[in-house]
C-alpha positions in Angstrom: 32.6 -80.2 14.8 29.0 -79.6 15.5 29.8 -78.8 19.1 32.4 -76.3 18.0 30.0 -74.5 15.6 27.3 -74.4 18.3 29.7 -72.8 20.7 30.7 -70.1 18.2 27.0 -69.4 17.4 26.3 -69.1 21.1 29.3 -66.7 21.4 28.0 -64.5 18.6 24.3 -64.3 19.6 24.8 -62.1 22.6 26.9 -59.6 20.6 24.4 -59.1 17.7 21.7 -57.2 19.7 24.4 -54.9 20.9 25.5 -54.1 17.3 21.9 -53.5 16.2 21.4 -51.2 19.2 24.4 -49.2 18.3 23.2 -48.8 14.7 19.8 -47.6 16.0 21.4 -45.1 18.3 23.7 -43.8 15.4 20.6 -43.5 13.1 18.7 -41.6 15.8 21.7 -39.3 16.4 22.0 -38.6 12.7 18.3 -37.7 12.3 18.5 -35.4 15.3 21.6 -33.8 14.0 19.9 -33.2 10.6 16.8 -31.8 12.3 18.9 -29.4 14.5 20.9 -28.2 11.5 17.9 -27.8 9.2 15.8 -26.0 11.8 18.7 -23.8 13.0 17.9 -24.7 16.6 21.4 -23.7 17.8 21.2 -20.2 16.2 21.5 -17.5 18.8 19.1 -14.6 19.1 20.3 -11.2 18.0 19.0 -7.7 17.5 18.5 -6.5 13.9 21.1 -4.4 12.2 19.9 -0.9 11.4 21.4 1.5 9.0 20.2 5.1 9.2 21.4 8.7 9.6 21.8 10.4 12.9 18.7 12.5 12.8 16.1 13.5 15.4 13.4 11.6 13.5 15.4 8.4 13.5 16.2 8.8 17.2 12.5 9.2 17.9 11.6 6.1 15.9 14.2 3.9 17.6 13.2 5.2 21.0 9.4 4.9 20.6 9.2 1.8 18.5 10.9 -1.0 20.4 10.1 -3.7 17.8 12.7 -2.1 15.5 15.5 -2.9 17.9 14.5 -5.7 20.3 15.2 -9.4 19.8 12.4 -11.5 18.3 11.6 -14.7 20.1 10.4 -17.2 17.5 8.1 -20.2 18.0 9.8 -23.2 19.4 11.3 -25.9 17.2 10.3 -24.6 13.7 10.5 -20.9 14.3 14.2 -20.5 13.4 14.1 -22.1 10.0 13.7 -19.7 7.1 12.5 -22.4 4.7 10.0 -23.8 7.2 8.7 -20.2 7.8 8.3 -19.6 4.1 6.4 -22.8 3.5 4.2 -22.6 6.5 3.1 -19.0 6.3 3.1 -18.9 2.5 0.9 -22.0 2.1 -1.1 -22.2 5.3 -1.2 -18.7 6.7 -2.1 -18.1 10.3 -4.1 -20.5 12.4 -6.7 -17.9 13.2 -6.9 -15.5 10.2 -9.3 -12.6 10.7 -11.9 -11.6 8.0 -12.1 -7.9 7.9 -15.2 -6.5 6.1 -14.5 -4.1 3.3 -15.9 -2.6 0.0 -14.5 -3.5 -3.4 -13.8 -0.6 -5.7 -13.5 -0.9 -9.5 -11.4 1.6 -11.4 -11.4 1.8 -15.3 -7.9 2.3 -16.7 -6.9 4.2 -19.8 -6.1 1.0 -21.8 -9.4 -0.7 -21.0 -8.2 -2.6 -18.0 -10.1 -2.6 -14.7 -8.2 -2.1 -11.5 -9.7 -3.3 -8.3 -8.9 -2.6 -4.6 -10.6 -3.3 -1.3 -11.3 -0.4 1.1 -11.6 -1.1 4.8 -12.7 1.6 7.2 -11.1 2.1 10.7 -12.7 0.4 13.7 -11.8 3.2 16.0 -10.1 6.6 16.3 -6.4 6.9 15.6 -4.3 7.8 18.7 -3.4 11.2 17.1 -6.9 12.0 16.1 -5.9 12.3 12.4 -7.4 10.6 9.4 -4.7 8.3 8.1 -5.1 5.7 5.3 -2.7 2.9 4.6 -2.4 2.2 0.9 -1.1 -1.3 0.6 0.5 -3.2 -2.3 0.7 -7.0 -1.8 3.3 -9.5 -3.0 3.5 -11.2 -6.4 0.2 -12.6 -7.6 -1.5 -11.6 -4.2 -4.6 -9.7 -3.3 -6.7 -8.5 -0.3 -8.0 -12.0 0.4 -4.6 -13.5 1.4 -4.1 -14.4 5.0 -1.2 -12.1 5.7 -3.0 -9.1 4.2 -6.2 -9.8 6.1 -4.2 -10.0 9.3 -2.3 -6.8 8.6 -5.6 -5.0 7.7 -7.4 -6.2 10.8 -4.6 -5.0 13.1 -4.4 -1.7 11.3 -8.2 -1.1 11.5 -8.1 -1.7 15.2 -5.4 1.0 15.5 -7.6 3.5 13.7 -6.2 3.3 10.2 -8.3 3.2 7.0 -6.8 0.6 4.6 -6.9 0.4 0.8 -5.4 -2.9 -0.6 -4.6 -3.2 -4.2 -5.7 -6.5 -6.0 -3.0 -7.1 -8.5 -4.4 -7.1 -12.0 -5.4 -10.7 -12.8 -4.6 -12.1 -9.4 -8.2 -12.4 -8.1 -9.6 -15.7 -9.4 -13.2 -14.5 -9.8 -12.4 -11.2 -11.6 -12.0 -11.4 -15.4 -9.5 -9.2 -17.2 -11.1 -6.5 -19.4 -8.0 -5.9 -21.5 -5.1 -8.2 -22.6 -2.8 -7.1 -19.8 -2.0 -8.2 -16.2 0.2 -7.1 -13.4 4.0 -6.9 -13.8 6.9 -6.4 -11.3 7.0 -2.6 -11.6 3.9 -1.3 -13.3 2.5 1.4 -11.1 -0.7 2.3 -13.0 -3.1 0.4 -10.8 -1.5 1.5 -7.6 -1.4 5.1 -8.8 -5.1 4.9 -9.7 -5.9 3.6 -6.2 -4.0 6.4 -4.5 -5.6 9.0 -6.7 -9.1 7.6 -5.7 -8.2 7.8 -2.0 -7.0 11.4 -2.3 -10.1 12.5 -4.2 -12.6 10.6 -1.9 -10.9 11.5 1.4 -9.2 14.9 0.8 -8.5 15.3 4.5 -6.6 12.0 4.9 -2.8 11.4 5.1 -1.2 8.4 3.5 1.1 5.7 4.8 2.4 3.6 1.8 3.1 -0.1 2.5 4.5 -2.7 0.1 5.3 -6.4 0.6 7.9 -8.2 -1.6 7.0 -7.3 -5.2 4.6 -4.6 -3.8 7.6 -3.0 -2.1 9.3 -2.6 -5.5 6.1 -1.0 -6.9 5.5 1.5 -4.1 9.1 2.7 -4.0 9.0 3.0 -7.8 5.7 4.9 -7.6 7.0 7.4 -5.1 10.2 8.0 -7.0 8.6 8.3 -10.5 7.1 11.7 -9.7 7.5 14.1 -6.8 3.8 14.8 -6.9 3.2 11.1 -5.9 4.7 12.0 -2.5 2.1 14.6 -1.7 0.1 13.8 1.5 2.4 10.8 2.1 3.6 10.6 5.7 6.0 7.7 5.2 6.7 4.5 3.3 7.4 0.9 4.5 8.9 -1.7 2.2 9.1 -5.3 3.4 11.3 -8.0 1.8 11.7 -6.6 -1.7 14.6 -7.3 -4.0 15.2 -3.8 -5.5 16.7 -4.9 -8.8 14.9 -7.4 -11.0 17.9 -8.1 -13.2 20.1 -9.1 -10.3 17.3 -10.8 -8.4 16.5 -13.1 -11.3 20.1 -14.0 -11.8 20.2 -15.3 -8.3 16.9 -17.1 -8.8 18.8 -19.5 -11.1 21.2 -20.5 -8.4 20.8 -23.5 -6.1 22.1 -21.7 -3.1 19.4 -21.7 -0.3 17.2 -23.9 -2.7 16.5 -20.7 -4.6 16.1 -22.6 -7.9 13.4 -24.8 -6.3 11.5 -21.7 -5.1 11.9 -20.3 -8.6 10.3 -23.3 -10.1 7.2 -23.2 -7.8 6.8 -19.5 -8.2 7.0 -19.9 -11.9 4.3 -22.6 -11.7 2.1 -20.3 -9.7 2.5 -17.5 -12.3 1.7 -20.0 -15.1 -1.6 -20.9 -13.4 -2.5 -17.2 -13.0 -1.7 -16.4 -16.6 -3.5 -19.5 -18.0 -6.6 -18.6 -15.9 -6.9 -15.6 -18.3 -5.9 -17.4 -21.4 -8.9 -16.2 -23.4 -8.1 -12.6 -22.6 -4.4 -12.7 -23.1 -3.8 -14.9 -26.1 -5.0 -15.0 -29.7 -5.7 -12.4 -32.4 -7.8 -10.2 -30.1 -4.9 -9.6 -27.7 -2.5 -7.9 -30.2 0.5 -8.6 -28.0 0.6 -12.3 -27.3 -0.1 -15.2 -29.6 -0.4 -19.0 -29.4 3.4 -19.3 -30.0 3.9 -17.4 -26.7 1.4 -19.8 -25.1 3.6 -22.8 -26.2 6.6 -21.1 -24.6 4.7 -20.5 -21.4 3.8 -24.2 -21.1 7.5 -25.2 -21.4 8.8 -22.5 -19.0 10.3 -23.7 -15.7 11.6 -20.3 -14.3 10.3 -16.8 -13.8 12.9 -15.5 -16.2 11.5 -17.6 -19.0 8.0 -16.4 -18.3 9.2 -12.8 -18.2 10.8 -13.2 -21.5 8.0 -14.8 -23.4 5.0 -13.1 -21.7 5.5 -10.4 -19.1 7.8 -8.0 -21.0 5.4 -7.9 -23.9 2.5 -6.3 -21.9 4.3 -3.0 -22.1 6.1 -3.5 -25.3 9.7 -4.0 -24.0 12.0 -5.2 -26.7 14.3 -7.2 -24.4 14.4 -8.8 -21.0 17.1 -6.4 -19.9 15.1 -3.4 -20.9 12.1 -4.8 -19.1 14.0 -5.4 -15.8 15.6 -2.0 -16.0 12.3 -0.2 -16.4 10.5 -2.3 -13.8 13.0 -2.0 -11.0 12.7 0.6 -8.2 16.5 0.8 -7.9 16.5 3.5 -10.6 13.8 5.6 -8.8 14.1 5.0 -5.0 16.8 7.7 -4.6 14.1 10.3 -5.5 12.0 9.3 -2.5 12.1 12.2 0.0 9.4 11.0 2.5 10.6 8.9 5.5 11.3 5.4 4.2 11.7 2.2 6.2 13.0 -0.8 4.2 13.0 -4.2 6.0 14.8 -7.3 4.8 16.0 -10.6 6.2 19.7 -11.6 6.1 18.8 -15.2 5.3 15.8 -14.7 3.0 15.8 -17.7 0.6 14.2 -15.5 -2.1 16.2 -12.3 -1.8 19.9 -13.0 -2.1 22.2 -11.2 0.3 24.0 -9.4 -2.5 20.8 -7.4 -3.2 20.8 -6.1 0.4 23.8 -3.8 -0.5 21.4 -1.7 -2.5 19.3 -0.2 0.3 22.4 0.3 2.4 23.9 2.6 -0.2 20.6 4.6 -0.3 20.4 5.2 3.5 20.0 9.0 3.8 18.4 11.4 6.3 14.9 10.0 5.6 15.8 6.3 5.0 16.1 3.6 7.6 17.3 0.2 6.7 16.5 -2.7 9.0 18.3 -6.0 8.4 16.7 -8.8 10.4 19.0 -11.4 11.9 18.6 -15.1 11.5 15.7 -16.0 13.8 14.0 -12.6 13.4 13.3 -13.8 10.0 10.2 -15.4 11.4 8.8 -11.9 11.9 9.8 -11.0 8.4 8.3 -14.1 6.8 4.9 -13.4 8.3 4.9 -10.4 6.0 6.6 -12.0 3.1 4.0 -14.1 1.2 5.5 -14.2 -2.3 4.6 -17.8 -3.0 
């Protein structure tokens, strides 16, 4: 009996390592498959989709600006993943981020608030010899000290542009609020004050209006609110905005593309900004928010909840629907008559693809819509720092 058992054991022993080797290979293959799928390594390169009218201006732009039409070659391994791009550039920024030197300007507002923006002079002459100022509106909760803004300003300065960058009201950690109000999705008061200052101080300058994410919504709304706002404006560029706050926040509650997770982290970031100004915003002195609103803020897990208990009350909106309607540029952008370039990514985890139908319906003689393909999203994400 013992001899028989020993023979069976000897027969099995050589087979066991082979089984374990097969399991290891299967595990490695599974991990590699997940990595390839998550990082979109097999996604082919493609040129962006462009929607525009057949006009001489658009022909000139497409011919002279090759970046609008050529394929973007992303960084190896991680460059094709939209989620990885968002996390990497949103949290870490660039490896070598420049530090342009500028001057901070303080502007008193009619309601007691103090708007601030940073002004950066050009580092050389513009190729046309003209005086041109870029008026820039960053993404949600952002300001002139963010990596992507500093990089954009540094490059623009070297090309001969003056840059004025709005610091969203309440976004700078070292600047206290002087009234019980902070920035919202579509309030154009601070941006308008900055533009007016630039026009008064540099009457000879021409303006290029640039907005990123939430800033894209603000600049398009600003231009469409009043025809006079388009005076001295050469063109406008909007990058990665959502156009309609109501529809955007409905999609933020979905799990598709992990959008609900992004919503949670963005809400957490907004809570930190609001709570950093707790003394100015809450209590009897504020007149708009009380400690009951503060309790709701602590329990909020989405941007929609924060908008309902906090943001809509800054301007006295009676409902969330009214707030979103008044704050969205979709109701104003059709009034923009200056050349307008809107850039979005087809796989943006923050801007749902259904929202991209809005700019396509607006494409007119002066509007060009550029929809970036999958891996060109890397280019878009370097500009899209909403988190």
